[in-house]
Every structure is written in C-alpha cells, then in structure tokens.
Gaussian input, Z-matrix of N, CA and C with variables (Angstrom, degrees):
# hf/3-21g

backbone

0 1
 N
 C     1     B1
 C     2     B2     1     A1
 N     3     B3     2     A2     1     D1
 C     4     B4     3     A3     2     D2
 C     5     B5     4     A4     3     D3
 N     6     B6     5     A5     4     D4
 C     7     B7     6     A6     5     D5
 C     8     B8     7     A7     6     D6
 N     9     B9     8     A8     7     D7
 C    10    B10     9     A9     8     D8
 C    11    B11    10    A10     9     D9
 N    12    B12    11    A11    10    D10
 C    13    B13    12    A12    11    D11
 C    14    B14    13    A13    12    D12
 N    15    B15    14    A14    13    D13
 C    16    B16    15    A15    14    D14
 C    17    B17    16    A16    15    D15
 N    18    B18    17    A17    16    D16
 C    19    B19    18    A18    17    D17
 C    20    B20    19    A19    18    D18
 N    21    B21    20    A20    19    D19
 C    22    B22    21    A21    20    D20
 C    23    B23    22    A22    21    D21
 N    24    B24    23    A23    22    D22
 C    25    B25    24    A24    23    D23
 C    26    B26    25    A25    24    D24
 N    27    B27    26    A26    25    D25
 C    28    B28    27    A27    26    D26
 C    29    B29    28    A28    27    D27
 N    30    B30    29    A29    28    D28
 C    31    B31    30    A30    29    D29
 C    32    B32    31    A31    30    D30
 N    33    B33    32    A32    31    D31
 C    34    B34    33    A33    32    D32
 C    35    B35    34    A34    33    D33
 N    36    B36    35    A35    34    D34
 C    37    B37    36    A36    35    D35
 C    38    B38    37    A37    36    D36
 N    39    B39    38    A38    37    D37
 C    40    B40    39    A39    38    D38
 C    41    B41    40    A40    39    D39
 N    42    B42    41    A41    40    D40
 C    43    B43    42    A42    41    D41
 C    44    B44    43    A43    42    D42
 N    45    B45    44    A44    43    D43
 C    46    B46    45    A45    44    D44
 C    47    B47    46    A46    45    D45
 N    48    B48    47    A47    46    D46
 C    49    B49    48    A48    47    D47
 C    50    B50    49    A49    48    D48
 N    51    B51    50    A50    49    D49
 C    52    B52    51    A51    50    D50
 C    53    B53    52    A52    51    D51
 N    54    B54    53    A53    52    D52
 C    55    B55    54    A54    53    D53
 C    56    B56    55    A55    54    D54
 N    57    B57    56    A56    55    D55
 C    58    B58    57    A57    56    D56
 C    59    B59    58    A58    57    D57
 N    60    B60    59    A59    58    D58
 C    61    B61    60    A60    59    D59
 C    62    B62    61    A61    60    D60
 N    63    B63    62    A62    61    D61
 C    64    B64    63    A63    62    D62
 C    65    B65    64    A64    63    D63
 N    66    B66    65    A65    64    D64
 C    67    B67    66    A66    65    D65
 C    68    B68    67    A67    66    D66
 N    69    B69    68    A68    67    D67
 C    70    B70    69    A69    68    D68
 C    71    B71    70    A70    69    D69
 N    72    B72    71    A71    70    D70
 C    73    B73    72    A72    71    D71
 C    74    B74    73    A73    72    D72
 N    75    B75    74    A74    73    D73
 C    76    B76    75    A75    74    D74
 C    77    B77    76    A76    75    D75
 N    78    B78    77    A77    76    D76
 C    79    B79    78    A78    77    D77
 C    80    B80    79    A79    78    D78
 N    81    B81    80    A80    79    D79
 C    82    B82    81    A81    80    D80
 C    83    B83    82    A82    81    D81
 N    84    B84    83    A83    82    D82
 C    85    B85    84    A84    83    D83
 C    86    B86    85    A85    84    D84
 N    87    B87    86    A86    85    D85
 C    88    B88    87    A87    86    D86
 C    89    B89    88    A88    87    D87
 N    90    B90    89    A89    88    D88
 C    91    B91    90    A90    89    D89
 C    92    B92    91    A91    90    D90
 N    93    B93    92    A92    91    D91
 C    94    B94    93    A93    92    D92
 C    95    B95    94    A94    93    D93
 N    96    B96    95    A95    94    D94
 C    97    B97    96    A96    95    D95
 C    98    B98    97    A97    96    D96
 N    99    B99    98    A98    97    D97
 C   100   B100    99    A99    98    D98
 C   101   B101   100   A100    99    D99
 N   102   B102   101   A101   100   D100
 C   103   B103   102   A102   101   D101
 C   104   B104   103   A103   102   D102
 N   105   B105   104   A104   103   D103
 C   106   B106   105   A105   104   D104
 C   107   B107   106   A106   105   D105
 N   108   B108   107   A107   106   D106
 C   109   B109   108   A108   107   D107
 C   110   B110   109   A109   108   D108
 N   111   B111   110   A110   109   D109
 C   112   B112   111   A111   110   D110
 C   113   B113   112   A112   111   D111
 N   114   B114   113   A113   112   D112
 C   115   B115   114   A114   113   D113
 C   116   B116   115   A115   114   D114
 N   117   B117   116   A116   115   D115
 C   118   B118   117   A117   116   D116
 C   119   B119   118   A118   117   D117
 N   120   B120   119   A119   118   D118
 C   121   B121   120   A120   119   D119
 C   122   B122   121   A121   120   D120
 N   123   B123   122   A122   121   D121
 C   124   B124   123   A123   122   D122
 C   125   B125   124   A124   123   D123
 N   126   B126   125   A125   124   D124
 C   127   B127   126   A126   125   D125
 C   128   B128   127   A127   126   D126
 N   129   B129   128   A128   127   D127
 C   130   B130   129   A129   128   D128
 C   131   B131   130   A130   129   D129
 N   132   B132   131   A131   130   D130
 C   133   B133   132   A132   131   D131
 C   134   B134   133   A133   132   D132
 N   135   B135   134   A134   133   D133
 C   136   B136   135   A135   134   D134
 C   137   B137   136   A136   135   D135
 N   138   B138   137   A137   136   D136
 C   139   B139   138   A138   137   D137
 C   140   B140   139   A139   138   D138
 N   141   B141   140   A140   139   D139
 C   142   B142   141   A141   140   D140
 C   143   B143   142   A142   141   D141
 N   144   B144   143   A143   142   D142
 C   145   B145   144   A144   143   D143
 C   146   B146   145   A145   144   D144
 N   147   B147   146   A146   145   D145
 C   148   B148   147   A147   146   D146
 C   149   B149   148   A148   147   D147
 N   150   B150   149   A149   148   D148
 C   151   B151   150   A150   149   D149
 C   152   B152   151   A151   150   D150
 N   153   B153   152   A152   151   D151
 C   154   B154   153   A153   152   D152
 C   155   B155   154   A154   153   D153
 N   156   B156   155   A155   154   D154
 C   157   B157   156   A156   155   D155
 C   158   B158   157   A157   156   D156
 N   159   B159   158   A158   157   D157
 C   160   B160   159   A159   158   D158
 C   161   B161   160   A160   159   D159
 N   162   B162   161   A161   160   D160
 C   163   B163   162   A162   161   D161
 C   164   B164   163   A163   162   D162
 N   165   B165   164   A164   163   D163
 C   166   B166   165   A165   164   D164
 C   167   B167   166   A166   165   D165
 N   168   B168   167   A167   166   D166
 C   169   B169   168   A168   167   D167
 C   170   B170   169   A169   168   D168
 N   171   B171   170   A170   169   D169
 C   172   B172   171   A171   170   D170
 C   173   B173   172   A172   171   D171
 N   174   B174   173   A173   172   D172
 C   175   B175   174   A174   173   D173
 C   176   B176   175   A175   174   D174
 N   177   B177   176   A176   175   D175
 C   178   B178   177   A177   176   D176
 C   179   B179   178   A178   177   D177
 N   180   B180   179   A179   178   D178
 C   181   B181   180   A180   179   D179
 C   182   B182   181   A181   180   D180
 N   183   B183   182   A182   181   D181
 C   184   B184   183   A183   182   D182
 C   185   B185   184   A184   183   D183
 N   186   B186   185   A185   184   D184
 C   187   B187   186   A186   185   D185
 C   188   B188   187   A187   186   D186
 N   189   B189   188   A188   187   D187
 C   190   B190   189   A189   188   D188
 C   191   B191   190   A190   189   D189
 N   192   B192   191   A191   190   D190
 C   193   B193   192   A192   191   D191
 C   194   B194   193   A193   192   D192
 N   195   B195   194   A194   193   D193
 C   196   B196   195   A195   194   D194
 C   197   B197   196   A196   195   D195
 N   198   B198   197   A197   196   D196
 C   199   B199   198   A198   197   D197
 C   200   B200   199   A199   198   D198
 N   201   B201   200   A200   199   D199
 C   202   B202   201   A201   200   D200
 C   203   B203   202   A202   201   D201
 N   204   B204   203   A203   202   D202
 C   205   B205   204   A204   203   D203
 C   206   B206   205   A205   204   D204
 N   207   B207   206   A206   205   D205
 C   208   B208   207   A207   206   D206
 C   209   B209   208   A208   207   D207
 N   210   B210   209   A209   208   D208
 C   211   B211   210   A210   209   D209
 C   212   B212   211   A211   210   D210
 N   213   B213   212   A212   211   D211
 C   214   B214   213   A213   212   D212
 C   215   B215   214   A214   213   D213
 N   216   B216   215   A215   214   D214
 C   217   B217   216   A216   215   D215
 C   218   B218   217   A217   216   D216
 N   219   B219   218   A218   217   D217
 C   220   B220   219   A219   218   D218
 C   221   B221   220   A220   219   D219
 N   222   B222   221   A221   220   D220
 C   223   B223   222   A222   221   D221
 C   224   B224   223   A223   222   D222
 N   225   B225   224   A224   223   D223
 C   226   B226   225   A225   224   D224
 C   227   B227   226   A226   225   D225
 N   228   B228   227   A227   226   D226
 C   229   B229   228   A228   227   D227
 C   230   B230   229   A229   228   D228
 N   231   B231   230   A230   229   D229
 C   232   B232   231   A231   230   D230
 C   233   B233   232   A232   231   D231
 N   234   B234   233   A233   232   D232
 C   235   B235   234   A234   233   D233
 C   236   B236   235   A235   234   D234
 N   237   B237   236   A236   235   D235
 C   238   B238   237   A237   236   D236
 C   239   B239   238   A238   237   D237
 N   240   B240   239   A239   238   D238
 C   241   B241   240   A240   239   D239
 C   242   B242   241   A241   240   D240
 N   243   B243   242   A242   241   D241
 C   244   B244   243   A243   242   D242
 C   245   B245   244   A244   243   D243
 N   246   B246   245   A245   244   D244
 C   247   B247   246   A246   245   D245
 C   248   B248   247   A247   246   D246
 N   249   B249   248   A248   247   D247
 C   250   B250   249   A249   248   D248
 C   251   B251   250   A250   249   D249
 N   252   B252   251   A251   250   D250
 C   253   B253   252   A252   251   D251
 C   254   B254   253   A253   252   D252
 N   255   B255   254   A254   253   D253
 C   256   B256   255   A255   254   D254
 C   257   B257   256   A256   255   D255
 N   258   B258   257   A257   256   D256
 C   259   B259   258   A258   257   D257
 C   260   B260   259   A259   258   D258
 N   261   B261   260   A260   259   D259
 C   262   B262   261   A261   260   D260
 C   263   B263   262   A262   261   D261
 N   264   B264   263   A263   262   D262
 C   265   B265   264   A264   263   D263
 C   266   B266   265   A265   264   D264
 N   267   B267   266   A266   265   D265
 C   268   B268   267   A267   266   D266
 C   269   B269   268   A268   267   D267
 N   270   B270   269   A269   268   D268
 C   271   B271   270   A270   269   D269
 C   272   B272   271   A271   270   D270
 N   273   B273   272   A272   271   D271
 C   274   B274   273   A273   272   D272
 C   275   B275   274   A274   273   D273
 N   276   B276   275   A275   274   D274
 C   277   B277   276   A276   275   D275
 C   278   B278   277   A277   276   D276
 N   279   B279   278   A278   277   D277
 C   280   B280   279   A279   278   D278
 C   281   B281   280   A280   279   D279
 N   282   B282   281   A281   280   D280
 C   283   B283   282   A282   281   D281
 C   284   B284   283   A283   282   D282
 N   285   B285   284   A284   283   D283
 C   286   B286   285   A285   284   D284
 C   287   B287   286   A286   285   D285
 N   288   B288   287   A287   286   D286
 C   289   B289   288   A288   287   D287
 C   290   B290   289   A289   288   D288
 N   291   B291   290   A290   289   D289
 C   292   B292   291   A291   290   D290
 C   293   B293   292   A292   291   D291
 N   294   B294   293   A293   292   D292
 C   295   B295   294   A294   293   D293
 C   296   B296   295   A295   294   D294
 N   297   B297   296   A296   295   D295
 C   298   B298   297   A297   296   D296
 C   299   B299   298   A298   297   D297
 N   300   B300   299   A299   298   D298
 C   301   B301   300   A300   299   D299
 C   302   B302   301   A301   300   D300
 N   303   B303   302   A302   301   D301
 C   304   B304   303   A303   302   D302
 C   305   B305   304   A304   303   D303
 N   306   B306   305   A305   304   D304
 C   307   B307   306   A306   305   D305
 C   308   B308   307   A307   306   D306
 N   309   B309   308   A308   307   D307
 C   310   B310   309   A309   308   D308
 C   311   B311   310   A310   309   D309
 N   312   B312   311   A311   310   D310
 C   313   B313   312   A312   311   D311
 C   314   B314   313   A313   312   D312
 N   315   B315   314   A314   313   D313
 C   316   B316   315   A315   314   D314
 C   317   B317   316   A316   315   D315
 N   318   B318   317   A317   316   D316
 C   319   B319   318   A318   317   D317
 C   320   B320   319   A319   318   D318
 N   321   B321   320   A320   319   D319
 C   322   B322   321   A321   320   D320
 C   323   B323   322   A322   321   D321
 N   324   B324   323   A323   322   D322
 C   325   B325   324   A324   323   D323
 C   326   B326   325   A325   324   D324
 N   327   B327   326   A326   325   D325
 C   328   B328   327   A327   326   D326
 C   329   B329   328   A328   327   D327
 N   330   B330   329   A329   328   D328
 C   331   B331   330   A330   329   D329
 C   332   B332   331   A331   330   D330

   B1=1.4437
   B2=1.5305
   B3=1.3035
   B4=1.4683
   B5=1.5252
   B6=1.3164
   B7=1.4571
   B8=1.5232
   B9=1.3165
   B10=1.4633
   B11=1.5241
   B12=1.3296
   B13=1.4616
   B14=1.5235
   B15=1.3331
   B16=1.4685
   B17=1.5262
   B18=1.3103
   B19=1.4667
   B20=1.5226
   B21=1.3269
   B22=1.4540
   B23=1.5258
   B24=1.3379
   B25=1.4664
   B26=1.5257
   B27=1.3161
   B28=1.4627
   B29=1.5210
   B30=1.3035
   B31=1.4705
   B32=1.5202
   B33=1.3295
   B34=1.4647
   B35=1.5268
   B36=1.3322
   B37=1.4614
   B38=1.5269
   B39=1.3146
   B40=1.4603
   B41=1.5083
   B42=1.3159
   B43=1.4594
   B44=1.5090
   B45=1.3190
   B46=1.4661
   B47=1.5313
   B48=1.3274
   B49=1.4610
   B50=1.5281
   B51=1.3233
   B52=1.4592
   B53=1.5280
   B54=1.3262
   B55=1.4688
   B56=1.5353
   B57=1.3292
   B58=1.4655
   B59=1.5288
   B60=1.3131
   B61=1.4576
   B62=1.5189
   B63=1.3094
   B64=1.4644
   B65=1.5264
   B66=1.3086
   B67=1.4655
   B68=1.5344
   B69=1.3095
   B70=1.4695
   B71=1.5241
   B72=1.3114
   B73=1.4554
   B74=1.5170
   B75=1.3283
   B76=1.4661
   B77=1.5227
   B78=1.3377
   B79=1.4608
   B80=1.5208
   B81=1.3361
   B82=1.4610
   B83=1.5236
   B84=1.3348
   B85=1.4694
   B86=1.5172
   B87=1.3275
   B88=1.4643
   B89=1.5216
   B90=1.3265
   B91=1.4664
   B92=1.5251
   B93=1.3356
   B94=1.4591
   B95=1.5257
   B96=1.3250
   B97=1.4663
   B98=1.5273
   B99=1.3099
   B100=1.4708
   B101=1.5283
   B102=1.3516
   B103=1.4703
   B104=1.5292
   B105=1.3380
   B106=1.4676
   B107=1.5201
   B108=1.3237
   B109=1.4579
   B110=1.5311
   B111=1.3267
   B112=1.4750
   B113=1.5274
   B114=1.3342
   B115=1.4635
   B116=1.5268
   B117=1.3245
   B118=1.4660
   B119=1.5296
   B120=1.3143
   B121=1.4688
   B122=1.5304
   B123=1.3158
   B124=1.4694
   B125=1.5295
   B126=1.3400
   B127=1.4579
   B128=1.5247
   B129=1.3304
   B130=1.4615
   B131=1.5189
   B132=1.3334
   B133=1.4665
   B134=1.5263
   B135=1.3368
   B136=1.4582
   B137=1.5255
   B138=1.3241
   B139=1.4590
   B140=1.5216
   B141=1.3151
   B142=1.4596
   B143=1.5168
   B144=1.3339
   B145=1.4592
   B146=1.5220
   B147=1.3308
   B148=1.4676
   B149=1.5289
   B150=1.3339
   B151=1.4583
   B152=1.5246
   B153=1.3130
   B154=1.4640
   B155=1.5266
   B156=1.3316
   B157=1.4510
   B158=1.5148
   B159=1.3251
   B160=1.4568
   B161=1.5143
   B162=1.3228
   B163=1.4619
   B164=1.5249
   B165=1.3097
   B166=1.4517
   B167=1.5183
   B168=1.3264
   B169=1.4531
   B170=1.5158
   B171=1.3135
   B172=1.4548
   B173=1.5244
   B174=1.3058
   B175=1.4605
   B176=1.5235
   B177=1.3104
   B178=1.4611
   B179=1.5383
   B180=1.3356
   B181=1.4646
   B182=1.5266
   B183=1.3240
   B184=1.4683
   B185=1.5239
   B186=1.3307
   B187=1.4663
   B188=1.5159
   B189=1.3259
   B190=1.4685
   B191=1.5231
   B192=1.3148
   B193=1.4603
   B194=1.5279
   B195=1.3197
   B196=1.4651
   B197=1.5315
   B198=1.3192
   B199=1.4639
   B200=1.5161
   B201=1.3344
   B202=1.4595
   B203=1.5163
   B204=1.3276
   B205=1.4635
   B206=1.5238
   B207=1.3161
   B208=1.4703
   B209=1.5287
   B210=1.3333
   B211=1.4671
   B212=1.5204
   B213=1.3196
   B214=1.4669
   B215=1.5221
   B216=1.3270
   B217=1.4696
   B218=1.5223
   B219=1.3379
   B220=1.4793
   B221=1.5291
   B222=1.3317
   B223=1.4647
   B224=1.5246
   B225=1.3467
   B226=1.4629
   B227=1.5251
   B228=1.3216
   B229=1.4582
   B230=1.5205
   B231=1.3378
   B232=1.4655
   B233=1.5244
   B234=1.3249
   B235=1.4708
   B236=1.5279
   B237=1.3226
   B238=1.4620
   B239=1.5271
   B240=1.3322
   B241=1.4650
   B242=1.5187
   B243=1.3099
   B244=1.4687
   B245=1.5260
   B246=1.3088
   B247=1.4584
   B248=1.5258
   B249=1.3350
   B250=1.4593
   B251=1.5272
   B252=1.3332
   B253=1.4631
   B254=1.5218
   B255=1.3230
   B256=1.4627
   B257=1.5214
   B258=1.3289
   B259=1.4634
   B260=1.5280
   B261=1.3127
   B262=1.4657
   B263=1.5237
   B264=1.3387
   B265=1.4709
   B266=1.5329
   B267=1.3146
   B268=1.4664
   B269=1.5267
   B270=1.3338
   B271=1.4631
   B272=1.5247
   B273=1.3203
   B274=1.4643
   B275=1.5212
   B276=1.3169
   B277=1.4712
   B278=1.5208
   B279=1.3317
   B280=1.4635
   B281=1.5293
   B282=1.3330
   B283=1.4674
   B284=1.5285
   B285=1.3172
   B286=1.4688
   B287=1.5269
   B288=1.3330
   B289=1.4637
   B290=1.5250
   B291=1.3311
   B292=1.4688
   B293=1.5276
   B294=1.3177
   B295=1.4671
   B296=1.5261
   B297=1.3265
   B298=1.4646
   B299=1.5304
   B300=1.3236
   B301=1.4670
   B302=1.5215
   B303=1.3324
   B304=1.4651
   B305=1.5245
   B306=1.3224
   B307=1.4704
   B308=1.5219
   B309=1.3203
   B310=1.4674
   B311=1.5222
   B312=1.3391
   B313=1.4709
   B314=1.5264
   B315=1.3252
   B316=1.4616
   B317=1.5357
   B318=1.3240
   B319=1.4668
   B320=1.5149
   B321=1.3256
   B322=1.4656
   B323=1.5189
   B324=1.3246
   B325=1.4488
   B326=1.5285
   B327=1.3246
   B328=1.4629
   B329=1.5099
   B330=1.3005
   B331=1.4757
   B332=1.4973
   A1=108.90
   A2=116.09
   A3=121.44
   A4=108.04
   A5=115.33
   A6=121.81
   A7=108.71
   A8=116.38
   A9=122.41
   A10=109.30
   A11=116.20
   A12=119.44
   A13=110.57
   A14=117.62
   A15=121.31
   A16=112.42
   A17=117.18
   A18=120.45
   A19=113.86
   A20=117.21
   A21=119.10
   A22=114.50
   A23=117.25
   A24=120.19
   A25=110.62
   A26=117.74
   A27=121.11
   A28=111.04
   A29=116.73
   A30=121.10
   A31=111.15
   A32=116.81
   A33=121.54
   A34=110.70
   A35=117.45
   A36=119.58
   A37=110.41
   A38=115.42
   A39=120.94
   A40=114.31
   A41=115.03
   A42=122.48
   A43=112.63
   A44=115.16
   A45=121.58
   A46=113.67
   A47=116.56
   A48=120.58
   A49=112.93
   A50=115.80
   A51=122.93
   A52=110.50
   A53=117.49
   A54=119.65
   A55=112.71
   A56=117.40
   A57=120.86
   A58=112.91
   A59=116.92
   A60=119.53
   A61=112.88
   A62=113.89
   A63=121.45
   A64=112.16
   A65=114.96
   A66=124.50
   A67=112.60
   A68=116.10
   A69=121.51
   A70=111.34
   A71=114.97
   A72=120.97
   A73=111.79
   A74=116.22
   A75=121.13
   A76=110.41
   A77=116.91
   A78=120.56
   A79=110.91
   A80=116.98
   A81=120.43
   A82=110.85
   A83=116.20
   A84=120.22
   A85=110.97
   A86=116.96
   A87=120.88
   A88=113.28
   A89=116.80
   A90=119.37
   A91=114.28
   A92=117.16
   A93=119.50
   A94=111.90
   A95=116.73
   A96=120.60
   A97=112.89
   A98=117.62
   A99=120.27
   A100=111.56
   A101=119.02
   A102=118.00
   A103=113.29
   A104=116.92
   A105=119.57
   A106=111.50
   A107=116.32
   A108=121.05
   A109=110.77
   A110=116.02
   A111=119.49
   A112=111.64
   A113=117.01
   A114=120.59
   A115=110.48
   A116=116.77
   A117=120.21
   A118=111.08
   A119=116.39
   A120=120.27
   A121=110.40
   A122=115.59
   A123=120.62
   A124=111.87
   A125=116.43
   A126=121.38
   A127=113.71
   A128=117.16
   A129=120.53
   A130=113.39
   A131=116.77
   A132=121.99
   A133=110.19
   A134=115.05
   A135=120.12
   A136=108.41
   A137=115.73
   A138=120.80
   A139=108.34
   A140=116.13
   A141=122.13
   A142=107.46
   A143=115.73
   A144=121.37
   A145=107.78
   A146=115.17
   A147=122.43
   A148=108.87
   A149=115.62
   A150=121.33
   A151=113.26
   A152=118.20
   A153=121.39
   A154=111.94
   A155=115.17
   A156=121.50
   A157=115.43
   A158=117.07
   A159=120.04
   A160=111.46
   A161=115.25
   A162=121.30
   A163=111.28
   A164=116.45
   A165=120.89
   A166=112.18
   A167=114.74
   A168=121.69
   A169=109.50
   A170=116.20
   A171=120.50
   A172=108.12
   A173=115.04
   A174=120.65
   A175=109.87
   A176=116.09
   A177=120.89
   A178=111.62
   A179=117.56
   A180=120.91
   A181=109.98
   A182=116.12
   A183=120.92
   A184=112.16
   A185=116.83
   A186=119.41
   A187=110.61
   A188=117.10
   A189=119.88
   A190=111.15
   A191=117.15
   A192=119.89
   A193=111.07
   A194=116.97
   A195=120.42
   A196=112.65
   A197=117.66
   A198=119.91
   A199=110.43
   A200=115.63
   A201=120.22
   A202=112.83
   A203=117.37
   A204=120.59
   A205=110.44
   A206=116.49
   A207=120.28
   A208=109.60
   A209=116.77
   A210=120.26
   A211=111.94
   A212=116.93
   A213=120.45
   A214=112.24
   A215=117.06
   A216=120.44
   A217=114.13
   A218=116.68
   A219=120.58
   A220=110.19
   A221=115.28
   A222=121.74
   A223=110.26
   A224=117.58
   A225=119.52
   A226=113.45
   A227=117.59
   A228=121.36
   A229=113.45
   A230=117.35
   A231=120.86
   A232=110.01
   A233=116.74
   A234=118.08
   A235=112.51
   A236=118.18
   A237=121.42
   A238=112.38
   A239=117.29
   A240=119.31
   A241=107.78
   A242=116.15
   A243=120.67
   A244=108.51
   A245=115.76
   A246=121.57
   A247=107.49
   A248=116.28
   A249=122.06
   A250=109.79
   A251=116.10
   A252=120.91
   A253=108.79
   A254=115.36
   A255=119.34
   A256=110.28
   A257=116.78
   A258=120.91
   A259=112.28
   A260=116.50
   A261=121.92
   A262=109.32
   A263=117.58
   A264=120.72
   A265=114.05
   A266=118.25
   A267=120.64
   A268=111.52
   A269=117.76
   A270=120.75
   A271=111.43
   A272=116.13
   A273=120.40
   A274=109.55
   A275=116.45
   A276=121.09
   A277=110.97
   A278=115.94
   A279=119.79
   A280=111.07
   A281=116.97
   A282=120.41
   A283=110.11
   A284=117.02
   A285=119.70
   A286=110.68
   A287=116.71
   A288=120.40
   A289=111.69
   A290=117.65
   A291=120.17
   A292=110.75
   A293=116.38
   A294=120.56
   A295=109.82
   A296=116.98
   A297=121.67
   A298=110.94
   A299=116.77
   A300=120.81
   A301=111.34
   A302=116.76
   A303=120.42
   A304=111.22
   A305=117.17
   A306=120.48
   A307=110.33
   A308=116.82
   A309=120.47
   A310=111.22
   A311=116.66
   A312=120.25
   A313=111.97
   A314=116.44
   A315=121.12
   A316=112.02
   A317=116.91
   A318=120.30
   A319=113.26
   A320=117.17
   A321=122.14
   A322=112.68
   A323=118.15
   A324=120.88
   A325=110.49
   A326=115.66
   A327=122.73
   A328=107.06
   A329=117.09
   A330=120.11
   A331=111.26
   D1=131.71
   D2=176.82
   D3=-111.51
   D4=126.73
   D5=178.87
   D6=-115.80
   D7=122.80
   D8=178.49
   D9=-97.54
   D10=114.92
   D11=179.72
   D12=-60.21
   D13=-47.05
   D14=-176.87
   D15=-63.40
   D16=-39.25
   D17=-176.72
   D18=-85.23
   D19=-24.69
   D20=-172.36
   D21=-118.20
   D22=-12.96
   D23=-179.58
   D24=-123.30
   D25=-66.88
   D26=179.24
   D27=-166.90
   D28=139.05
   D29=172.60
   D30=-77.09
   D31=-12.89
   D32=-178.52
   D33=-126.20
   D34=71.52
   D35=178.97
   D36=-61.47
   D37=148.06
   D38=-174.47
   D39=-98.02
   D40=-143.13
   D41=-177.04
   D42=-89.99
   D43=-154.50
   D44=-174.31
   D45=-76.42
   D46=-53.40
   D47=-167.85
   D48=-109.31
   D49=154.27
   D50=179.85
   D51=-57.30
   D52=-40.82
   D53=-176.99
   D54=-68.56
   D55=-10.35
   D56=179.20
   D57=-87.77
   D58=-7.60
   D59=177.91
   D60=137.30
   D61=-177.75
   D62=-174.96
   D63=-68.20
   D64=152.42
   D65=172.51
   D66=58.41
   D67=45.30
   D68=-179.74
   D69=-79.01
   D70=163.37
   D71=175.14
   D72=-61.74
   D73=-37.67
   D74=178.03
   D75=-63.14
   D76=-46.35
   D77=178.74
   D78=-62.83
   D79=-44.92
   D80=179.31
   D81=-59.12
   D82=-45.01
   D83=179.51
   D84=-60.81
   D85=-47.91
   D86=-174.54
   D87=-71.50
   D88=-42.07
   D89=-172.16
   D90=-94.46
   D91=-21.16
   D92=-175.04
   D93=-123.51
   D94=-61.78
   D95=-169.69
   D96=-63.78
   D97=-48.74
   D98=-179.01
   D99=-60.82
   D100=-51.32
   D101=178.90
   D102=-60.52
   D103=-40.21
   D104=178.40
   D105=-64.09
   D106=-45.79
   D107=-179.88
   D108=-59.06
   D109=-48.55
   D110=-178.49
   D111=-64.51
   D112=-38.51
   D113=178.29
   D114=-64.59
   D115=-46.73
   D116=179.69
   D117=-63.65
   D118=-41.23
   D119=179.22
   D120=-62.01
   D121=-44.88
   D122=179.54
   D123=-61.87
   D124=-37.34
   D125=-177.52
   D126=-91.13
   D127=1.09
   D128=-179.55
   D129=69.57
   D130=25.65
   D131=-179.64
   D132=-99.35
   D133=155.31
   D134=172.42
   D135=-86.27
   D136=138.22
   D137=174.20
   D138=-103.26
   D139=127.06
   D140=174.43
   D141=-119.01
   D142=133.45
   D143=178.65
   D144=-113.69
   D145=120.01
   D146=-178.02
   D147=-95.07
   D148=121.52
   D149=-178.85
   D150=-93.72
   D151=-4.68
   D152=-176.18
   D153=-72.89
   D154=153.49
   D155=174.18
   D156=95.36
   D157=-9.85
   D158=179.80
   D159=-88.87
   D160=174.56
   D161=-179.19
   D162=-101.60
   D163=37.41
   D164=176.28
   D165=106.07
   D166=148.24
   D167=-179.90
   D168=-122.59
   D169=125.81
   D170=172.85
   D171=-70.59
   D172=143.46
   D173=174.99
   D174=-52.81
   D175=-41.83
   D176=-177.18
   D177=-63.25
   D178=-37.18
   D179=177.74
   D180=-62.08
   D181=-51.38
   D182=-176.37
   D183=-65.15
   D184=-42.85
   D185=-178.81
   D186=-66.43
   D187=-42.81
   D188=-179.17
   D189=-66.68
   D190=-39.53
   D191=-179.39
   D192=-66.86
   D193=-54.74
   D194=-171.51
   D195=-89.19
   D196=-47.00
   D197=174.35
   D198=-64.03
   D199=-38.57
   D200=178.26
   D201=-63.93
   D202=-32.94
   D203=176.90
   D204=-64.29
   D205=-40.95
   D206=175.98
   D207=-61.46
   D208=-49.20
   D209=-177.99
   D210=-62.48
   D211=-36.74
   D212=-178.58
   D213=-73.85
   D214=-46.06
   D215=-173.47
   D216=-91.21
   D217=-20.57
   D218=-175.55
   D219=54.30
   D220=44.22
   D221=-174.06
   D222=-122.50
   D223=111.94
   D224=178.27
   D225=-64.05
   D226=-15.95
   D227=178.63
   D228=-65.18
   D229=-14.59
   D230=178.86
   D231=-57.36
   D232=-30.32
   D233=-178.26
   D234=-69.43
   D235=-7.32
   D236=176.18
   D237=-83.25
   D238=-9.07
   D239=175.63
   D240=-63.68
   D241=128.84
   D242=179.40
   D243=-89.30
   D244=126.03
   D245=178.55
   D246=-101.67
   D247=131.62
   D248=-176.92
   D249=-119.92
   D250=132.45
   D251=169.28
   D252=-162.22
   D253=107.21
   D254=174.23
   D255=-86.68
   D256=-24.29
   D257=179.42
   D258=-74.27
   D259=-36.50
   D260=-177.91
   D261=-140.25
   D262=77.12
   D263=-176.13
   D264=-56.45
   D265=-26.50
   D266=179.35
   D267=-62.78
   D268=-24.81
   D269=178.08
   D270=-64.10
   D271=-35.35
   D272=179.38
   D273=-60.99
   D274=-48.12
   D275=179.03
   D276=-63.35
   D277=-39.67
   D278=-178.61
   D279=-63.45
   D280=-46.32
   D281=179.80
   D282=-65.01
   D283=-42.92
   D284=177.03
   D285=-57.23
   D286=-38.72
   D287=179.25
   D288=-68.84
   D289=-38.44
   D290=177.38
   D291=-62.79
   D292=-40.55
   D293=178.13
   D294=-65.67
   D295=-47.28
   D296=179.92
   D297=-60.05
   D298=-46.51
   D299=179.72
   D300=-59.62
   D301=-43.77
   D302=179.44
   D303=-65.54
   D304=-40.09
   D305=177.50
   D306=-61.63
   D307=-42.63
   D308=179.15
   D309=-63.91
   D310=-46.45
   D311=-179.60
   D312=-62.33
   D313=-31.98
   D314=-179.73
   D315=-86.70
   D316=-1.98
   D317=-179.10
   D318=73.01
   D319=27.02
   D320=-175.38
   D321=-110.03
   D322=0.34
   D323=-174.63
   D324=-74.97
   D325=128.13
   D326=172.23
   D327=-137.17
   D328=143.66
   D329=178.91
   D330=-86.15

C-alpha cells in the first residue's frame, strides 16, 4: 500500500503537536499512520509513505509521526515502512534516522 501525504492528508503538513495547529505530526500519526501501519502489518502488506508533492516538512512533523510511532507501539517492525521521496531524497534518510533513533532510545534496535 502506498500512502501519499500530500494527496491524502495535506500538502502543508504542520508542526509536532496537535495543539500547535492543523496537520501536525501527532495528528498524522494518530489518525493515519498508526491505523495504516497496523492494517498493513495484520494483512502482511508493505506500507510505503510518499512524501512528494507537499510544500515542505518540518523536522518536528516527521520525527513525531515516525519516531512517535516507534515510541507509541514499541514495535521494531516500524523500520519496515518504506519512505519514498524522489523530490527530496534526503527526507528518506532523515525519516529512517528518526525511526532508528527512537528504536535505540526504546531499547528495540537490532541489526
């Protein structure tokens, strides 16, 4: 399953927390990313999240969405989410690092 944030959530993602305004990383994690991840995991499907098409991503949005998913679920399988960005390939590495950092902090990192 491929989920496009810009096409299906918002072209203008916000900050970290819901109280900071619309389309926050926290809201995305709670209302979109977590349910999609759990559904794909249950069905044995790969989840891919496409970051292209938006007007920029705050570090806080990405860390809260993806690192926050690790902290919430305590699931090392989060690192299997495929991150896609042909427009800004550095975002892929950044999100992978947020997931890795959260796994390490939670004591869930395995090579």
